[in-house]
N, C-alpha and C positions, 0 to 999 in steps of 0.2 A: 291421415293422421290417426294413430292409435289412441284410444281412450284408456286412461289408467283405471285399474280396478281398485277401489278403496279397500284398505285392509281393515279387518274387523277390530273393534275396540276390545282390549283385554278386560275391560270392566265388566263385560257381559259373559266372560268365560267362566265356566263352572268353578275353576280353581280360584278365581278371584271373588267369589261370592262370600260376603262377610260372615257367614255362619260356619261353624266348625264341623258339623256332620249332617247327614240326611235326617236325623231325628229333630233337627232344628228348623225344618221346613214342613209346610203343609201344602199338598196339592189341592188347588181349587179349580173349578170350571165355572165360567160365568157366561150365561147366554144373554146376548144383547139384542135390542130392538133392531130389526133389519136382518137377523139370521146369523150374525157372526157369533162365534164361540171362542172365548179366551180360556186357555188351559195353561196354568203356570204354577210354579212353586213360589210360595210367599212365606214370610215369617209368621209364626203363630199369632203374634200381635196384630199383624195386618189382617189375617183371616178372622180374628175376633172382632176387629173394628168393622170389617165388611158385614159380618153377621149382625152386629148391633145396629149399624146404620140402616140396613135393609129392614130389620124388625121394627125399627122406630119410624119407618117411612120417611127417612131423611131425604131432603132435596140437596142439590148442589153436587159437589165432587168429593171424592175420597182418594187419598194417596195411599197406594199399596207399595210396600217394599218387596220386590220380586227378584228372583234369580237373574232375570234379564235386565233389571234396573228398576227405576221408579215408574210406576204406572199410575196415571191419574184417571180415575174411573168416574164417569158422569152417572150418578146414581139413578136418575129417572129413566135412563136407557137400559137398565138391568131388568131382564125378564125373570131370570132365575140364577141362583148360585148353588153350587154343590161343593161341599167340603169333604174330601176323601179321608177315610180312616187310614191309619198307618197300615202299610202292607205287612201282612204276616206271611212268613215262609213256611210252607208245609214240607216236611222231610219224611223220608221213609227210613225207619229204623229197622235194624235186623237183629 
């Protein structure tokens, strides 16, 4: 008997992300206890909330609105977080 392959949910598709442009997202990288690294695009509000929570030494969990969907992050498991600056494009003029 053949098993069916589940179809991906369109909610995680880039075109369904509720933000209008790439300027409305921030790339973050989160290092977790155990060696896992999470790299994702989140709303600027979520990136700010993560930074504030970690700076305050908050315990518990934090909900991030990411391109892939909602991420619930257990703050005591976070070893580091990196917030990337916007990418700048370098061109060659002539």
